[in-house]
C-alpha positions as CSV (number, residue, x, y, z in Angstrom):
1,X,43.1,5.0,-20.8
2,X,40.5,5.2,-18.1
3,X,41.0,3.6,-14.9
4,X,38.3,1.2,-13.5
5,X,35.6,2.8,-11.3
6,X,36.4,2.1,-7.7
7,X,33.6,0.8,-5.4
8,X,32.8,3.5,-3.0
9,X,30.4,4.0,-0.1
10,X,26.6,3.9,-0.6
11,X,26.7,1.8,-3.6
12,X,24.2,-0.6,-2.0
13,X,21.8,1.8,-1.0
14,X,21.7,3.7,-4.3
15,X,21.6,0.6,-6.6
16,X,17.9,0.7,-6.7
17,X,18.0,4.1,-8.6
18,X,20.1,2.8,-11.6
19,X,17.1,3.0,-14.0
20,X,16.5,6.7,-12.9
21,X,20.3,7.5,-13.4
22,X,20.5,5.7,-16.6
23,X,20.0,8.7,-19.0
24,X,22.7,10.9,-17.4
25,X,25.0,8.0,-17.3
26,X,24.5,7.2,-21.0
27,X,25.1,11.1,-21.6
28,X,28.2,11.0,-19.6
29,X,29.7,7.8,-21.6
30,X,29.1,9.6,-24.7
31,X,30.7,12.9,-23.8
32,X,34.5,13.3,-24.1
33,X,36.3,12.9,-20.9
34,X,37.8,16.2,-19.7
35,X,41.5,16.5,-18.2
36,X,40.3,18.3,-15.1
37,X,38.0,17.5,-12.2
38,X,35.8,20.5,-12.6
39,X,33.5,20.1,-15.4
40,X,30.3,21.7,-16.5
41,X,27.2,20.2,-15.2
42,X,28.5,19.0,-11.8
43,X,28.2,21.1,-8.5
44,X,29.7,24.6,-9.3
45,X,30.8,23.8,-12.9
46,X,34.2,24.8,-13.9
47,X,34.3,27.0,-10.7
48,X,35.8,25.7,-7.4
49,X,33.0,25.9,-4.9
50,X,35.7,26.9,-2.2
51,X,36.8,29.8,-4.3
52,X,33.4,30.8,-5.0
53,X,32.7,31.3,-1.2
54,X,36.3,32.5,-0.7
55,X,37.0,29.9,2.0
56,X,39.6,27.1,2.3
57,X,39.0,23.4,2.0
58,X,39.7,23.2,5.8
59,X,36.9,25.7,6.5
60,X,34.4,24.7,9.1
61,X,30.6,25.0,8.8
62,X,30.3,28.3,10.7
63,X,32.9,30.0,8.3
64,X,31.1,28.5,5.2
65,X,27.8,29.9,6.4
66,X,29.3,33.3,7.3
67,X,30.9,33.5,3.8
68,X,27.7,32.6,2.3
69,X,25.6,35.3,4.0
70,X,28.0,38.0,3.1
71,X,28.1,37.1,-0.4
72,X,24.2,36.5,-0.7
73,X,23.7,40.0,0.8
74,X,26.1,41.5,-1.7
75,X,24.9,39.8,-4.7
76,X,21.0,39.4,-4.2
77,X,19.3,40.8,-7.2
78,X,16.9,43.0,-5.2
79,X,19.8,44.6,-3.3
80,X,22.8,44.7,-5.8
81,X,24.2,47.9,-6.9
82,X,26.9,47.6,-9.5
83,X,30.1,49.5,-8.9
84,X,32.9,50.4,-11.3
85,X,35.4,47.4,-11.7
86,X,32.8,45.1,-9.5
87,X,33.4,41.4,-10.2
88,X,31.2,38.4,-9.2
89,X,32.6,35.7,-7.0
90,X,35.8,34.4,-8.7
91,X,37.6,36.1,-11.5
92,X,35.0,36.5,-14.3
93,X,32.5,39.3,-14.1
94,X,28.9,38.1,-13.9
95,X,25.5,39.5,-13.4
96,X,24.2,39.7,-9.9
97,X,21.5,36.8,-10.7
98,X,24.2,34.5,-11.9
99,X,26.7,35.3,-9.2
100,X,23.7,34.7,-6.4
101,X,22.9,31.4,-8.0
102,X,26.5,30.3,-8.2
103,X,27.1,31.4,-4.4
104,X,23.8,29.4,-3.4
105,X,25.0,26.3,-5.4
106,X,28.5,26.3,-3.7
107,X,26.8,26.8,-0.2
108,X,24.4,23.8,-0.9
109,X,27.3,21.7,-2.0
110,X,29.4,22.5,1.0
111,X,27.1,22.7,3.8
112,X,26.1,19.0,3.5
113,X,28.7,16.6,5.0
114,X,28.0,13.7,2.4
115,X,28.0,16.0,-0.5
116,X,31.1,17.7,0.7
117,X,32.9,14.4,0.9
118,X,31.9,13.5,-2.6
119,X,32.9,17.0,-3.9
120,X,36.2,16.6,-2.3
121,X,36.7,13.2,-3.6
122,X,36.1,14.6,-7.0
123,X,38.7,17.2,-6.5
124,X,41.2,14.7,-5.5
125,X,40.4,12.0,-8.0
126,X,39.6,13.7,-11.3
127,X,40.2,10.6,-13.4
128,X,36.9,8.7,-11.9
129,X,34.9,10.9,-14.2
130,X,31.9,8.6,-14.6
131,X,31.8,7.6,-11.0
132,X,31.5,11.5,-10.0
133,X,28.5,11.9,-12.5
134,X,26.9,8.7,-10.9
135,X,27.2,10.0,-7.2
136,X,26.1,13.6,-8.2
137,X,22.8,12.6,-9.9
138,X,22.0,9.9,-7.5
139,X,21.8,12.6,-4.8
140,X,20.0,15.0,-7.0
141,X,17.4,12.4,-8.0
142,X,17.0,10.8,-4.7
143,X,13.6,11.2,-3.2
144,X,13.3,14.2,-0.7
145,X,10.9,12.2,1.4
146,X,11.9,8.9,3.3
147,X,10.4,6.1,1.6
148,X,9.6,4.5,5.0
149,X,7.3,7.5,5.7
150,X,5.5,7.0,2.3
151,X,5.0,3.5,3.0
152,X,3.7,4.0,6.5
153,X,1.3,6.8,5.3
154,X,0.0,4.6,2.4
155,X,-0.6,1.6,4.7
156,X,-2.5,3.9,7.4
157,X,-4.6,5.4,4.6
158,X,-5.6,1.9,3.3
159,X,-6.3,0.5,6.7
160,X,-8.6,3.6,7.4
161,X,-10.3,3.0,4.1
162,X,-10.7,-0.7,4.9
163,X,-12.4,-0.1,8.2
164,X,-14.9,2.4,6.9
165,X,-15.7,0.3,3.9
166,X,-16.2,-3.0,6.1
167,X,-18.3,-1.0,8.6
168,X,-20.6,0.1,5.9
169,X,-20.9,-3.3,4.5
170,X,-21.9,-4.5,7.9
171,X,-24.6,-1.8,8.6
172,X,-26.0,-2.7,5.2
173,X,-26.1,-6.4,6.3
174,X,-27.9,-5.4,9.5
175,X,-30.3,-3.1,7.7
176,X,-31.2,-6.0,5.5
177,X,-31.7,-8.5,8.0
178,X,-34.0,-6.0,9.9
179,X,-36.4,-6.4,6.9
180,X,-36.4,-10.1,7.1
181,X,-39.5,-11.2,8.9
182,X,-37.9,-14.1,10.7
183,X,-35.2,-11.9,12.5
184,X,-37.3,-9.0,12.7
185,X,-40.2,-10.8,14.6
186,X,-37.5,-12.3,16.9
187,X,-35.9,-9.1,17.6
188,X,-39.3,-7.3,18.3
189,X,-40.2,-10.2,20.8
190,X,-36.8,-9.6,22.6
191,X,-37.4,-5.9,22.7
192,X,-41.0,-6.3,24.1
193,X,-39.7,-8.7,26.9
194,X,-37.1,-6.2,27.9
195,X,-39.6,-3.2,27.8
196,X,-37.4,-1.3,25.2
197,X,-40.2,-0.6,22.8
198,X,-42.4,0.5,25.6
199,X,-39.8,3.1,26.8
200,X,-39.4,4.5,23.3
201,X,-43.2,5.1,23.1
202,X,-43.4,6.7,26.7
203,X,-40.6,9.1,25.8
204,X,-42.0,10.0,22.5
205,X,-45.6,10.8,23.9
206,X,-44.4,14.1,25.2
207,X,-41.4,15.0,23.3
208,X,-41.1,13.0,20.2
209,X,-43.1,12.6,17.0
210,X,-44.2,9.4,15.3
211,X,-41.4,9.6,12.9
212,X,-38.9,9.9,15.5
213,X,-40.3,7.0,17.6
214,X,-40.3,4.9,14.5
215,X,-36.7,5.4,14.0
216,X,-35.8,4.7,17.6
217,X,-37.7,1.4,17.3
218,X,-35.9,0.6,14.2
219,X,-32.6,1.3,15.9
220,X,-33.5,-0.8,18.8
221,X,-34.5,-3.8,16.5
222,X,-31.0,-3.3,14.7
223,X,-29.0,-3.2,17.9
224,X,-30.8,-6.4,19.1
225,X,-30.0,-8.2,15.8
226,X,-26.3,-7.0,16.1
227,X,-26.0,-8.5,19.5
228,X,-27.9,-11.8,18.8
229,X,-26.8,-12.6,15.2
230,X,-23.0,-13.5,14.5
231,X,-22.5,-12.4,10.9
232,X,-19.7,-14.1,9.2
233,X,-17.9,-13.7,5.7
234,X,-17.5,-10.6,3.9
235,X,-20.3,-8.8,6.1
236,X,-18.9,-9.6,9.5
237,X,-18.2,-6.7,11.9
238,X,-14.9,-5.2,11.4
239,X,-12.1,-6.0,13.6
240,X,-9.1,-3.9,14.1
241,X,-6.8,-7.1,13.9
242,X,-7.9,-7.6,10.2
243,X,-6.7,-4.3,9.0
244,X,-3.7,-4.2,6.8
245,X,-1.8,-2.2,9.3
246,X,-2.2,-4.7,12.2
247,X,-1.7,-7.5,9.7
248,X,1.9,-6.2,8.8
249,X,2.6,-5.6,12.5
250,X,1.4,-9.2,13.2
251,X,3.1,-10.8,10.5
252,X,6.1,-12.1,12.3
253,X,3.8,-13.6,15.0
254,X,1.6,-15.3,12.4
255,X,4.6,-16.7,10.5
256,X,6.1,-18.1,13.7
257,X,2.6,-19.6,14.8
258,X,2.2,-21.1,11.2
259,X,5.6,-22.8,11.6
260,X,4.8,-24.2,14.9
261,X,1.4,-25.5,13.7
262,X,3.0,-26.9,10.6
263,X,5.7,-28.8,12.5
264,X,3.1,-30.2,15.0
265,X,1.0,-31.4,12.1
266,X,3.7,-33.2,10.4
267,X,4.8,-34.7,13.9
268,X,1.3,-35.7,15.0
269,X,-0.2,-37.0,11.7
270,X,2.7,-37.9,9.5
271,X,5.2,-39.4,11.9
272,X,3.0,-40.6,14.7
273,X,0.1,-41.4,12.7
274,X,-2.6,-39.8,14.8
275,X,-6.3,-39.6,13.5
276,X,-7.6,-36.2,12.6
277,X,-9.8,-34.4,15.1
278,X,-12.9,-32.4,13.9
279,X,-10.8,-29.3,13.4
280,X,-8.3,-31.0,11.3
281,X,-10.8,-32.7,9.2
282,X,-12.6,-29.3,8.6
283,X,-9.3,-27.8,7.6
284,X,-8.6,-30.5,4.9
285,X,-12.1,-30.2,3.6
286,X,-11.8,-26.4,3.3
287,X,-8.6,-26.8,1.4
288,X,-10.0,-29.4,-0.9
289,X,-12.9,-27.2,-1.7
290,X,-10.3,-24.3,-2.1
291,X,-12.3,-21.9,0.0
292,X,-10.8,-19.1,2.2
293,X,-11.3,-19.3,6.1
294,X,-13.9,-16.6,6.0
295,X,-15.9,-18.2,3.2
296,X,-15.8,-21.5,5.1
297,X,-16.8,-19.9,8.3
298,X,-19.8,-18.3,6.5
299,X,-21.3,-21.7,5.8
300,X,-24.2,-23.1,7.9
301,X,-23.4,-25.4,10.6
302,X,-25.6,-28.2,9.2
303,X,-23.6,-28.1,5.8
304,X,-20.3,-28.6,7.9
305,X,-22.0,-31.4,9.7
306,X,-22.8,-33.0,6.3
307,X,-19.2,-32.6,5.2
308,X,-18.1,-34.4,8.4
309,X,-20.8,-37.3,7.9
310,X,-19.6,-37.8,4.4
311,X,-16.0,-38.0,5.5
312,X,-15.0,-35.5,2.8
313,X,-11.5,-35.2,4.3
314,X,-10.9,-38.5,2.5
315,X,-9.9,-37.8,-1.0
316,X,-12.1,-40.5,-2.6
317,X,-15.1,-39.3,-0.7
318,X,-14.5,-35.8,-1.8
319,X,-14.2,-36.7,-5.6
320,X,-17.6,-38.6,-5.4
321,X,-19.3,-35.5,-3.6
322,X,-17.8,-33.0,-6.2
323,X,-19.1,-35.2,-9.1
324,X,-22.5,-35.2,-7.5
325,X,-22.5,-31.4,-7.0
326,X,-21.7,-31.0,-10.7
327,X,-24.5,-33.4,-11.8
328,X,-26.9,-31.6,-9.5
329,X,-25.8,-28.2,-10.9
330,X,-26.5,-29.5,-14.5
331,X,-30.0,-30.7,-13.6
332,X,-30.7,-27.4,-12.1
333,X,-29.6,-25.4,-14.9
334,X,-31.4,-27.8,-17.2
335,X,-34.6,-27.2,-15.4
336,X,-34.1,-23.2,-15.1
337,X,-36.4,-21.3,-17.5
338,X,-33.9,-18.7,-18.0
339,X,-31.1,-21.2,-18.9
340,X,-33.6,-22.8,-21.4
341,X,-34.3,-19.4,-22.9
342,X,-30.4,-18.9,-23.2
343,X,-30.1,-22.1,-24.9
344,X,-32.7,-21.6,-27.3
345,X,-31.4,-18.2,-28.3
346,X,-27.9,-19.7,-28.8
347,X,-29.2,-22.4,-30.9
348,X,-31.7,-20.4,-33.2
349,X,-30.1,-16.9,-33.2
350,X,-26.7,-16.7,-31.2
351,X,-24.3,-13.9,-31.1
352,X,-22.6,-14.7,-34.4
353,X,-25.8,-14.7,-36.6
354,X,-27.0,-11.5,-38.5
355,X,-31.0,-11.4,-39.0
356,X,-32.9,-8.8,-40.8
357,X,-36.4,-8.1,-39.5
358,X,-38.9,-6.5,-42.1
359,X,-41.2,-4.1,-40.5
């Protein structure tokens, strides 16, 4: 009768690989249990890895490596020359290729400290058959690359993609604003006052063509718009602190800051009963509207002033404002010609009606 599997080292670290190891473990359960520790499919199979290399169990790394090099040179398929009565490593005659692979397997098993400990444990405890299968395949199927390195590289790649994507969106927003008459005229006035357009034309009089002068003037206008206009929301100028990598690095700081802020909020407004300031009122309004900070910051200042005047941080006032917005949206849709055409189409034809048109 099989003895229970004893918990061994590394069980916590390898627990996450149970799903990968499930098929070989199920196969091991279905197979009959051998009487000896050396079984086919584990390490050197039915051969003792120490006997394959011709070393003792107390041999050091240098002795194991020296024995492996000698046998590898002897049984290498490209160099092996059969001799009368020649035998492979061990007592069973084998081909040179099989002998070379067996020697390599024995060396791979014994050169690593952890694998050698598992192998010695298997030799000393042959009754723990299923445990040996688990530890063997857990090492065989373990990822060769450190998971932490994979995660770090993935986060860096995502951060680089974020930065260039946001920068592209920001340049598109600047290019669009340069075509809006309101901002373009103001930018040109600033450029004229600073003499930037005159300098561009003077340089282009001798060296540059009209197209080059036009491109340079366009770049001057865009640079002025960048310096004078604060774009918020999804098209704002990318900041390194907004990238995923820096957000992960700063996560502990943000968490501690939020805990401190939340405790102050509870103490000041719930316990001491202080009145809300402008910042706190806008925060409550933003939460009621279910908007992110970037979305709320992209609103115009006069909209925020309207929210404060109507005291929308009070729940009852916000419910009235929300109802007004819904009614206004209904009226706007009712007067929209496109919405009217859509309603007539749904009433007269709709997606569920079949009509035959006679040509």
